[in-house]
mmCIF file of the C-alpha atoms, coordinates in Angstrom:
data_MODEL
# 
_entry.id   MODEL 
# 
loop_
_atom_site.group_PDB 
_atom_site.id 
_atom_site.type_symbol 
_atom_site.label_atom_id 
_atom_site.label_alt_id 
_atom_site.label_comp_id 
_atom_site.label_asym_id 
_atom_site.label_entity_id 
_atom_site.label_seq_id 
_atom_site.pdbx_PDB_ins_code 
_atom_site.Cartn_x 
_atom_site.Cartn_y 
_atom_site.Cartn_z 
_atom_site.occupancy 
_atom_site.B_iso_or_equiv 
_atom_site.pdbx_formal_charge 
_atom_site.auth_seq_id 
_atom_site.auth_comp_id 
_atom_site.auth_asym_id 
_atom_site.auth_atom_id 
_atom_site.pdbx_PDB_model_num 
ATOM 1  C CA . MET A 1 1  ? 81.664 -54.626 50.983 1.00 0.00 ? 1  MET A CA 1 
ATOM 2  C CA . VAL A 1 2  ? 78.270 -55.106 52.612 1.00 0.00 ? 2  VAL A CA 1 
ATOM 3  C CA . ILE A 1 3  ? 76.706 -55.987 49.258 1.00 0.00 ? 3  ILE A CA 1 
ATOM 4  C CA . ARG A 1 4  ? 79.408 -58.615 48.671 1.00 0.00 ? 4  ARG A CA 1 
ATOM 5  C CA . LEU A 1 5  ? 78.688 -60.174 52.048 1.00 0.00 ? 5  LEU A CA 1 
ATOM 6  C CA . LEU A 1 6  ? 74.964 -60.222 51.348 1.00 0.00 ? 6  LEU A CA 1 
ATOM 7  C CA . GLU A 1 7  ? 75.531 -61.773 47.900 1.00 0.00 ? 7  GLU A CA 1 
ATOM 8  C CA . ARG A 1 8  ? 76.798 -64.909 49.631 1.00 0.00 ? 8  ARG A CA 1 
ATOM 9  C CA . PHE A 1 9  ? 73.292 -65.621 50.899 1.00 0.00 ? 9  PHE A CA 1 
ATOM 10 C CA . PRO A 1 10 ? 71.416 -67.819 48.423 1.00 0.00 ? 10 PRO A CA 1 
ATOM 11 C CA . GLY A 1 11 ? 68.265 -65.672 48.439 1.00 0.00 ? 11 GLY A CA 1 
ATOM 12 C CA . PHE A 1 12 ? 69.939 -62.307 47.859 1.00 0.00 ? 12 PHE A CA 1 
ATOM 13 C CA . PRO A 1 13 ? 68.776 -59.982 46.333 1.00 0.00 ? 13 PRO A CA 1 
ATOM 14 C CA . GLU A 1 14 ? 65.289 -61.522 46.333 1.00 0.00 ? 14 GLU A CA 1 
ATOM 15 C CA . PRO A 1 15 ? 62.866 -60.675 47.966 1.00 0.00 ? 15 PRO A CA 1 
ATOM 16 C CA . LEU A 1 16 ? 64.438 -57.954 50.120 1.00 0.00 ? 16 LEU A CA 1 
ATOM 17 C CA . GLY A 1 17 ? 66.566 -56.355 47.438 1.00 0.00 ? 17 GLY A CA 1 
ATOM 18 C CA . ALA A 1 18 ? 69.249 -53.979 48.655 1.00 0.00 ? 18 ALA A CA 1 
ATOM 19 C CA . LYS A 1 19 ? 67.307 -52.855 51.741 1.00 0.00 ? 19 LYS A CA 1 
ATOM 20 C CA . PRO A 1 20 ? 69.455 -54.916 54.141 1.00 0.00 ? 20 PRO A CA 1 
ATOM 21 C CA . ALA A 1 21 ? 72.591 -53.288 52.737 1.00 0.00 ? 21 ALA A CA 1 
ATOM 22 C CA . PHE A 1 22 ? 71.162 -49.798 53.181 1.00 0.00 ? 22 PHE A CA 1 
ATOM 23 C CA . LEU A 1 23 ? 70.090 -50.677 56.717 1.00 0.00 ? 23 LEU A CA 1 
ATOM 24 C CA . ILE A 1 24 ? 73.595 -51.877 57.542 1.00 0.00 ? 24 ILE A CA 1 
ATOM 25 C CA . TYR A 1 25 ? 75.117 -48.754 55.957 1.00 0.00 ? 25 TYR A CA 1 
ATOM 26 C CA . GLY A 1 26 ? 72.752 -46.577 57.974 1.00 0.00 ? 26 GLY A CA 1 
ATOM 27 C CA . LEU A 1 27 ? 73.560 -48.326 61.221 1.00 0.00 ? 27 LEU A CA 1 
ATOM 28 C CA . LEU A 1 28 ? 77.273 -48.038 60.544 1.00 0.00 ? 28 LEU A CA 1 
ATOM 29 C CA . ALA A 1 29 ? 76.980 -44.380 59.555 1.00 0.00 ? 29 ALA A CA 1 
ATOM 30 C CA . LEU A 1 30 ? 75.193 -43.570 62.802 1.00 0.00 ? 30 LEU A CA 1 
ATOM 31 C CA . GLY A 1 31 ? 76.778 -46.136 65.080 1.00 0.00 ? 31 GLY A CA 1 
ATOM 32 C CA . VAL A 1 32 ? 80.472 -45.664 64.368 1.00 0.00 ? 32 VAL A CA 1 
ATOM 33 C CA . PRO A 1 33 ? 80.574 -41.905 65.147 1.00 0.00 ? 33 PRO A CA 1 
ATOM 34 C CA . LEU A 1 34 ? 78.454 -42.393 68.265 1.00 0.00 ? 34 LEU A CA 1 
ATOM 35 C CA . LEU A 1 35 ? 80.643 -45.270 69.426 1.00 0.00 ? 35 LEU A CA 1 
ATOM 36 C CA . LEU A 1 36 ? 83.766 -43.229 68.756 1.00 0.00 ? 36 LEU A CA 1 
ATOM 37 C CA . ALA A 1 37 ? 82.356 -40.253 70.677 1.00 0.00 ? 37 ALA A CA 1 
ATOM 38 C CA . TRP A 1 38 ? 81.419 -42.487 73.599 1.00 0.00 ? 38 TRP A CA 1 
ATOM 39 C CA . PHE A 1 39 ? 84.899 -44.039 73.555 1.00 0.00 ? 39 PHE A CA 1 
ATOM 40 C CA . VAL A 1 40 ? 86.606 -40.623 73.522 1.00 0.00 ? 40 VAL A CA 1 
ATOM 41 C CA . VAL A 1 41 ? 84.541 -39.467 76.503 1.00 0.00 ? 41 VAL A CA 1 
ATOM 42 C CA . ARG A 1 42 ? 85.013 -42.744 78.358 1.00 0.00 ? 42 ARG A CA 1 
ATOM 43 C CA . VAL A 1 43 ? 88.782 -42.864 77.920 1.00 0.00 ? 43 VAL A CA 1 
ATOM 44 C CA . ARG A 1 44 ? 89.117 -39.086 78.362 1.00 0.00 ? 44 ARG A CA 1 
ATOM 45 C CA . ILE A 1 45 ? 91.278 -38.742 75.256 1.00 0.00 ? 45 ILE A CA 1 
ATOM 46 C CA . SER A 1 46 ? 90.304 -35.099 74.807 1.00 0.00 ? 46 SER A CA 1 
ATOM 47 C CA . VAL A 1 47 ? 91.763 -34.301 78.237 1.00 0.00 ? 47 VAL A CA 1 
ATOM 48 C CA . ALA A 1 48 ? 95.019 -35.981 77.286 1.00 0.00 ? 48 ALA A CA 1 
ATOM 49 C CA . LEU A 1 49 ? 95.188 -34.236 73.905 1.00 0.00 ? 49 LEU A CA 1 
ATOM 50 C CA . PHE A 1 50 ? 93.901 -30.772 74.715 1.00 0.00 ? 50 PHE A CA 1 
ATOM 51 C CA . GLY A 1 51 ? 94.399 -30.485 78.473 1.00 0.00 ? 51 GLY A CA 1 
ATOM 52 C CA . ARG A 1 52 ? 90.800 -29.556 79.212 1.00 0.00 ? 52 ARG A CA 1 
# 
């Protein structure tokens, strides 16, 4: 999906190649779990689910 979005830019894949896609994948792979963990702590979902 990220590659398809980047293909819309006239200069893709030159000169950067697929590096922007890998950067976006990396940020999503690290960011989504961290954001989800922060959200769970912030909303205190674990307390509601597990009673602790």
